[in-house]
RONU-528423 format. One record per residue (C-alpha): residue number from 0; x negated, y negated, z negated. Coordinates in Angstrom, 2 decimals. Layout:
<pts>
(NUM; (X; Y; Z)) ...
</pts>
This chain:
<pts>
(0; (-142.14; -139.45; -59.15)) (1; (-143.02; -142.28; -62.13)) (2; (-145.91; -144.70; -61.38)) (3; (-148.75; -143.03; -63.42)) (4; (-147.95; -140.01; -61.56)) (5; (-148.05; -141.83; -58.14)) (6; (-151.72; -143.88; -59.20)) (7; (-153.47; -140.63; -60.04)) (8; (-152.35; -138.78; -57.84)) (9; (-154.00; -141.73; -55.34)) (10; (-157.19; -142.45; -57.13)) (11; (-160.16; -141.24; -55.80)) (12; (-162.17; -138.79; -56.14)) (13; (-164.43; -139.39; -59.41)) (14; (-162.23; -141.60; -61.66)) (15; (-161.74; -139.36; -64.38)) (16; (-158.98; -137.13; -62.70)) (17; (-160.31; -133.72; -62.74)) (18; (-160.51; -130.89; -60.51)) (19; (-157.01; -128.51; -61.71)) (20; (-155.57; -132.32; -62.73)) (21; (-154.95; -133.15; -58.85)) (22; (-154.15; -129.42; -58.13)) (23; (-151.33; -129.64; -60.88)) (24; (-150.14; -132.56; -58.94)) (25; (-150.44; -130.28; -56.02)) (26; (-146.88; -129.33; -54.02)) (27; (-146.07; -125.86; -53.28)) (28; (-146.13; -126.70; -49.22)) (29; (-149.35; -128.03; -48.96)) (30; (-151.08; -125.49; -51.42)) (31; (-150.02; -122.64; -49.46)) (32; (-150.87; -125.02; -46.20)) (33; (-154.08; -125.08; -47.34)) (34; (-154.54; -121.16; -48.81)) (35; (-153.26; -120.38; -44.93)) (36; (-155.94; -122.55; -43.66)) (37; (-158.36; -121.61; -45.14)) (38; (-157.26; -117.75; -44.40)) (39; (-157.30; -118.95; -40.62)) (40; (-160.35; -119.47; -40.33)) (41; (-161.78; -117.06; -42.91)) (42; (-159.89; -114.52; -40.35)) (43; (-161.96; -116.30; -36.60)) (44; (-164.91; -116.16; -39.37)) (45; (-164.70; -112.46; -39.90)) (46; (-163.99; -111.74; -36.30)) (47; (-167.06; -113.94; -35.56)) (48; (-169.22; -111.37; -37.94)) (49; (-167.66; -108.34; -36.24)) (50; (-168.22; -109.83; -32.53)) (51; (-172.05; -110.52; -33.47)) (52; (-172.66; -107.31; -35.53)) (53; (-171.07; -105.00; -33.64)) (54; (-171.17; -106.29; -29.64)) (55; (-175.13; -107.85; -29.63)) (56; (-176.52; -105.35; -32.27)) (57; (-177.84; -101.88; -31.10)) (58; (-176.78; -99.18; -33.84)) (59; (-178.48; -100.30; -36.92)) (60; (-180.84; -97.31; -37.03)) (61; (-182.58; -99.24; -34.16)) (62; (-181.72; -102.93; -35.26)) (63; (-185.30; -103.19; -37.23)) (64; (-186.52; -106.15; -36.57)) (65; (-183.96; -107.50; -34.40)) (66; (-182.94; -111.31; -35.11)) (67; (-179.55; -113.23; -33.62)) (68; (-179.94; -117.20; -34.23)) (69; (-183.42; -116.07; -37.51)) (70; (-180.80; -113.65; -39.10)) (71; (-181.44; -110.12; -39.29)) (72; (-178.81; -107.04; -39.16)) (73; (-179.09; -106.76; -42.49)) (74; (-178.24; -110.54; -42.68)) (75; (-175.53; -110.81; -40.72)) (76; (-174.13; -107.28; -42.40)) (77; (-173.47; -109.19; -45.62)) (78; (-172.34; -112.30; -44.33)) (79; (-169.77; -109.44; -42.60)) (80; (-169.35; -108.04; -45.75)) (81; (-168.75; -111.41; -48.14)) (82; (-166.52; -113.32; -45.28)) (83; (-164.31; -109.87; -45.62)) (84; (-163.72; -110.11; -48.70)) (85; (-162.89; -113.64; -48.93)) (86; (-160.44; -112.97; -46.87)) (87; (-159.28; -110.33; -49.14)) (88; (-159.05; -112.84; -51.87)) (89; (-157.44; -115.23; -49.89)) (90; (-154.72; -112.11; -48.76)) (91; (-154.41; -111.81; -52.13)) (92; (-153.27; -115.16; -53.18)) (93; (-151.44; -115.46; -49.94)) (94; (-149.31; -113.16; -51.27)) (95; (-149.45; -114.06; -54.29)) (96; (-147.86; -118.03; -53.80)) (97; (-144.69; -115.97; -51.58)) (98; (-144.06; -113.21; -54.19)) (99; (-140.47; -114.06; -54.48)) (100; (-139.96; -114.15; -50.84)) (101; (-141.94; -110.64; -50.57)) (102; (-140.08; -109.33; -53.65)) (103; (-136.43; -110.63; -52.64)) (104; (-137.04; -109.45; -48.59)) (105; (-137.68; -105.48; -49.87)) (106; (-135.41; -106.02; -53.00)) (107; (-132.52; -106.63; -50.39)) (108; (-133.22; -103.89; -48.57)) (109; (-133.99; -101.73; -50.44)) (110; (-130.05; -102.76; -51.86)) (111; (-128.62; -102.24; -49.33)) (112; (-129.37; -98.72; -47.54)) (113; (-128.97; -98.07; -51.21)) (114; (-126.32; -98.99; -52.05)) (115; (-127.30; -101.14; -55.36)) (116; (-127.53; -104.60; -56.62)) (117; (-131.10; -106.31; -56.20)) (118; (-131.20; -109.29; -58.57)) (119; (-133.76; -109.56; -61.44)) (120; (-135.39; -111.32; -63.41)) (121; (-138.28; -113.55; -63.05)) (122; (-140.39; -111.79; -65.09)) (123; (-140.03; -109.16; -63.21)) (124; (-140.79; -109.88; -59.96)) (125; (-143.72; -110.74; -61.39)) (126; (-144.39; -107.59; -63.52)) (127; (-143.78; -105.25; -60.25)) (128; (-146.35; -107.76; -58.55)) (129; (-148.64; -107.11; -61.80)) (130; (-148.55; -103.07; -61.28)) (131; (-148.41; -103.59; -57.98)) (132; (-151.42; -104.99; -57.22)) (133; (-152.90; -102.79; -60.36)) (134; (-151.52; -99.22; -58.18)) (135; (-153.79; -100.45; -55.27)) (136; (-157.01; -102.31; -56.40)) (137; (-156.66; -99.19; -58.48)) (138; (-156.83; -96.45; -56.07)) (139; (-159.31; -99.22; -54.24)) (140; (-161.28; -98.22; -56.68)) (141; (-161.27; -94.92; -56.63)) (142; (-161.83; -94.23; -52.69)) (143; (-165.04; -96.20; -53.98)) (144; (-165.90; -94.50; -56.74)) (145; (-165.54; -91.60; -54.38)) (146; (-167.67; -92.68; -52.01)) (147; (-170.73; -93.11; -54.11)) (148; (-170.42; -89.92; -55.43)) (149; (-170.16; -88.31; -52.31)) (150; (-173.71; -90.28; -50.56)) (151; (-176.07; -88.28; -49.98)) (152; (-179.43; -88.92; -49.13)) (153; (-181.36; -87.73; -45.86)) (154; (-183.36; -84.46; -46.20)) (155; (-187.73; -84.87; -45.71)) (156; (-189.07; -81.77; -44.18)) (157; (-192.49; -80.95; -44.28)) (158; (-192.93; -81.97; -40.41)) (159; (-191.97; -86.01; -41.82)) (160; (-193.90; -84.88; -44.83)) (161; (-196.57; -84.47; -42.11)) (162; (-198.90; -87.29; -41.01)) (163; (-199.82; -87.75; -37.11)) (164; (-203.27; -87.44; -36.58)) 
</pts>
């Protein structure tokens, strides 16, 4: 490591060295550590929020007016969705960072099973990873779209329309 690289690594925040320059200087092991630490923290947060929403509150149809630490059921439900979405994004980043290992593990097992050669170039491995990600996200989008088109509003009856005297 030359002296300029070492000086940039030790430069304090706000000294002209931007975030992405620092990220480029971060080792792969350090990046994996921070992603895994974030995943563990988000997992604990998701467990906490799910526990509050599902164990503390009554069913959603009866939770109107209830609060826990000043947050309503809807606020906790939104926090649950955000936490799960952030967790999913971090899982995808984690898989991207470990893609070489994942691909090697699966390819080696398949090669043994079918008595073939498992060696491929890095670009082919990346292409397979992108294809799998596209397939998974497209499938998830299709399921969400089907759920959106299948949702039905409650049917109002004449009894509900008549107000009490």
